[in-house]
N, C-alpha and C positions, 0 to 999 in steps of 0.2 A: 649313280644315286641321284641324278639331277631331279628325277620325279619326286623322290622323297624330300629333298631339300626344298623344292618348290612348294610341295604340299605343306610342310611344316612352316615355311615362311608365310604362306597364305593364312594358316591358322593363327600364327602369332599376330599378324597384322590385323586380322579381324577381331581377335581377342582384345587387343589394345584399345580398339574403338568402343568396346562394350564397357558397361559400368563394372567396377571391381566388385567382387563378391565379398561379403563379410565372412571372416573366418569364425566358425561357430565353436563354442566351448563344449557343446553337447553334440552327440552324433546326429546325422541326418537319418531320420527313420522313414522307411518306405514300407507300407503294409503289403502283405502277400496274399494271393489267392491261390487255392489249390484246385486244379481241374483235372478230372480224368479225361484221357485222350483215347476215345474209342472210335475206330474207323468202321463205318458201316454197322455200328451198334455192337461190335465185338472187337476183341483184340487177340491176335495170334501171339501169345506170350513167347513161345519157344522161338519162332522164326524171327520175330522182330528183335528180341534181345540177343540172339545169336549174331545177327547182322551188326548190331550196335557194338557188341563186345569185340567182334572181328575188326571193326573199324578202329577201335582203340588199339587193338593188338597190332594191326598193320602199320599204324602211325609209328608205334614204338619200335617195330621190327626194322623199318626202313629209315627211321630217323627223319621223316618228312611227312607231309600230309598224304594220306591215302587217297586213292581215287574217289572214295566216299568217306568223309570223316564222320565221327560220331554225331548222331543227332543230339540235340540238347536235352532230350527226354527219352525214356524208354517206353515200354508198352503202356504203362499206366499214366503217362504224362508227368507233370511235375508242378512246381510252384511258379507263379508268374506275378508280374507287377504291371501297374498302369502308369503311363507318363502322359504329359501333354506336349505337343509339338507345334511350334509356330506361335504367333502373337496376333490375335488372342489364341490361347492354346487349343489345339484340336486333340481330343482324347484318343489315345492309342492304348488299348488294354491287351492283356494276355501276352506280354513279352516274357518268354521263358527265361528264368534265372539259370544261367549256364556257366558253371565253373570250368567246363571243358572247352569253352570258347572265350576269346578275348575281343571279339567284334560285336558291337552293338548296332542293331539294324532293325528296320520296320518294313511293312509292306507285304508280308507273306500271303495274307488273305484279301486285304483291301488295298488297292493301289493308292499310294500317297502322292497326290498331285496338287498340294495346297501351296505352300510357300517354301522359300529357301534359296540359297545361292549355290548353284551347281559348280563344284570344284573341277569337274572333268577327270578327277582321279578315280580310276575304275577299281572296284573291289569285288571279289567273288569267292564263294565257298560252295561245296557240294555236300548235302546231308542225305545219306541213305537214298540216293537216286533223285533227290529234289534239291536243286541248287538255285542260287540267286546271283545275278550280275547287274551291277548298277554303279553309280558314282556316289561319292560323299556329298551330302548337302550341308551347308552351314546354316544352322537354324537355332531357334530358341527352344530349350527343353525345360519343362516344368515337372517337378517331382515332389515327393513328400514334404510336409510342413510348409508348403507354398514356396519352396525354393525355385527360383527361376535362373536358368543357366543360359546366358546369351552366347551366340556364335559357337555352338557345339557342332563338331563334324559327325553327322549321323548318316550311316549307310542306309540306302533305300533300295529294296528289292525291285527288280523288274520282271524276273521269271522265277517261279518257284512252284513245286508240286510236292505232294505227299508230306505236308508239314502239319497236318492235323488241325487243331483248333487255335494254334498260336499265330500271332501277328508278327512275331520276330523274336529277337534275342536281346537280353541284357547280359552282355558278356563280362564276367568277373574273373576270367582266367588270367594267368600270367601273360605278360607282354610277349613272351616268346611265341605264343600261339597266334600272334598276328602275322608271323612269317608265312610267306606263300599265299597271302590273301590279296596283295596288290598285284593286279593283272600285269602291269607294265614294269614292275620292279619286285619280283618275287622274294629276293633275299631280305628286303627291307622290313623292319618292324616299326611300329608307331604306337602312339599313346592309347591306352585303354580308357574306359569310362572313368575308373577310379584315378588313373594317372591324371586325367584332365581335371577332375575335381580338386586334386592337390595343386596342380599348376594354376588353376583359376582362383585358388585361395578359399575354396568352399570348405575344405577340411584340412586339418594339420597333418594327419597321418594317413598313409595309404593302407587302410585297414577296412575289411568288411566283416561285420558280425552277422551270423545267420541263426535265426530262430525259427525252426519248423515245429509246428504243433502236430501231434499224431492225428490221424484221420479216423473219424467215426462214421462217416456217411459217404455218399457218392456225389454230392452236389458241390457247387462253388461255395467256398466258405473262407472267411478271413481267418487264416490259420498260421500267422507268423509275421515276420518282418525281416528286412535287411537294415543294418545300421552301418552307415558310412562314416569313417573318421576315427571311430573308437568303438569298443564293444558297448552294448547296452547292458550295463551291469545289473539292471533291475530284473533281467531274465535269468541271471545266474544265481544258483543257490550254493555255490562252492567257489573256491579260488579257481582261476584259469590256469591250466597246466599247458605249457607250450613245448613244442618239439620243432627241431629244425626241418626245413624242407629237405628231402632226401637228396643225396648227391648221385644217386643211381641214374645214369643217362637215360634210361627208358621211362622213368617216372617223373623226373624233375621238371619236364616240360609242362606238366600239369601241376596241381597242388598235390605233390607226392610226399609221402612220409614213410618212415620205417616203423614196423610194429611186429609184435608177436601175439598170437591168439591161443588161448586155452579154453577147453570146455571143462568147467570145474577145475581140477588140477591136472587134467590130461592135455598134453601139447597137441594142438590142432595145426597151427602154422608157426614154424620156427621163424626167428627174426628175418625179415625180408622187406622189400619195398613194394609200394603200390600207390593208388591215388584216392583222393576224396572227390566225390562227384555228386553235385546237386541234382543231376538229371537221371540218376539210377535209382529205381525203387528199392532194389535188393542189395544184398551184400554178396559179392562174387569172390570166390577163393579158388585156388588151383584144384583141378578136378580128378586127377588120376587116383586110382584105388589106394596107392600108397601115400597120397598127398592129402592136403587139408580137407577137401570136400569129402573124400572117402572116409577120413577119420571122423569127421563130424557126423556123417551119416551112420557110421557104425556105432558111435558113442550114444547117439540118440535113439537108435533102432529104427530110424525112418526108412521108408521105401520111396522110390521114385514113382510119382503118380503120372502115368503116361498121358492122360488127357490134358494136364496142365504143365507138365515138365517140372513141377515143384516137388520138393520133399514133403511127404505127408506122414503124420503120426496119429496114433490113437489117443483117446482121452487119457488112458492110463499112462501112456508114454509122455503126454503133456504134463501130467501131475508129477512125473519123475524127472522132468527137465532140470538141468543145472544151469547156473549162470554161464554165459559165454563172455570171456574176459579178454579185453583188448589192452595190451601193454604198450602204451604210447609215451615216449619220453620217460618221465619219472612218475607217470600216472597209470592207474589201472581203471578202465572204464568197462563196467559190467552191464551186459544186456540180460535183464531178468527173463525168466521163461516167457512171460507175456510179450516182451519186446522182441522175441525171436519168431513170433508167428505172424502171418499175414492177417490184417484186420478181417475178422469173420463177417463184419457188416458189408464187406466188398465181395464176398464169395459169389453172390448171385450175379455179379457183373464180371466175374472172372471166367472166361470160356473153359468149359470142362470141369469146373469146380462144383462140388456138392455143397449145398447151403450149410450143412453141419460139419463139413470137413475142416480139419486143422492142418494148415500148410505152413511150412517154415520159410523164412526169408533168405536163407543161405542157398546160393546157387553156384554151379560150376563155372569157372572162368574160361577155360579153353587153352590154358598154357601150363607148362610144367613148372614146378617149384624151382626157384633159383634163376629165373629169367630177368628178375628186376621189375617185373610187372605181375605181381602175384596176387593182387586183390584190388577190388573196387569197392570202396565204402560208400554206399548210397544213402538216400535220405531217410531210410528206416532207422539208420544209426543216428543221423543228425536230428531226427525227431526226439531223441532221448538226451542229446547233449548239445549245448550251445557250442557253435563252431566259429572260430575266428581265423580269417585269412589275412596274414600280415605281410604285405609285399615289402615294406621298408626293411624289415628284419629277416625276411625269408623264413617265416615260422608259421606253423599252424597250431591253434590252441583249442582246447575243449574244456567245458565246465558242466557241472550238473545243472539241471533245470527242475521245475516243478513237475515235469512229465517223465523224468528219468525212471521212476519206479511206478508209473501209472499202469493200470490194468485195462486200458481202453480197447485193446485188441480182442 
């Protein structure tokens, strides 16, 4: 572990030389942008999402990084932030917010060759055929509310392909996800972005609050925020209900929880484990005919639309939709009928979709019930519920927002 010790010693030494950060009583707020991620003007929903879910599944099956780990976003892209790097700050925008990764890095599209101290500590990951390999740079990072963080260890990409519109990742996943990313010391783990904020004294608690606003168009829009240090209670319209991170070995590496799902009063998914994922557009559940996906399909009367791979319903079936209820901890979080459909304003950008079609956001996962990795809760759920990732207490929390019952889709 000599490499890791040297790396941490270097970070400590450099951090001591920097000015101490003021511990804030209120959260650090970073605004979010939502960008659709179309390759060559279109997106192959079925193939891209199959590959991404398979990478999740392979990681969990083998208990280690797969040959290709999940990309930080699926077919339709995701939410991103802008930071400044260096002094004076050089703007770096479109860092994908990734709860399935714990590494923060830049340089996917535009090589970063400005300033910074090269640590010679090599880091690498592979995303769906596009990987990066570079060293950590010690540099100044500037983010929301004018917060300047001196001497942060930021990974910088040297080779990457197939990464769409994004410049890199802001990793908010658990520390365990840093394992197997240090090239010369694979077993080692190291501090994440939020760990560093706590160590540097910028925040008191290792907490990230996530507010995603539902999408009504196809352009870049200010559609939410990240809150570091504590939840932004102004975005919550109810009390926060917390649940423990699951103990299931296949899901606890991520932000995994246990839950049960019903459609109305009909059981769809019995109590089991899965993950919360900021990079998934859809909600994935186990697919076999006797399992959750088949039950939901049968209950709604939906058919599989071959051009898109999504479930499709008629206007009459939409009018008859019941709430989809998620039993998490001691709370029940209901997706109203409008929250269960893909935004119709995006149909014209969805390959194979008809402009007046009604498509559901529930998709098949590709595993059998009982594996311990039985669902992925994507941002179409988080657009309706404020989400809190609490590393200190190993809990995930949810609260209602002003968009929980919105009919924007």
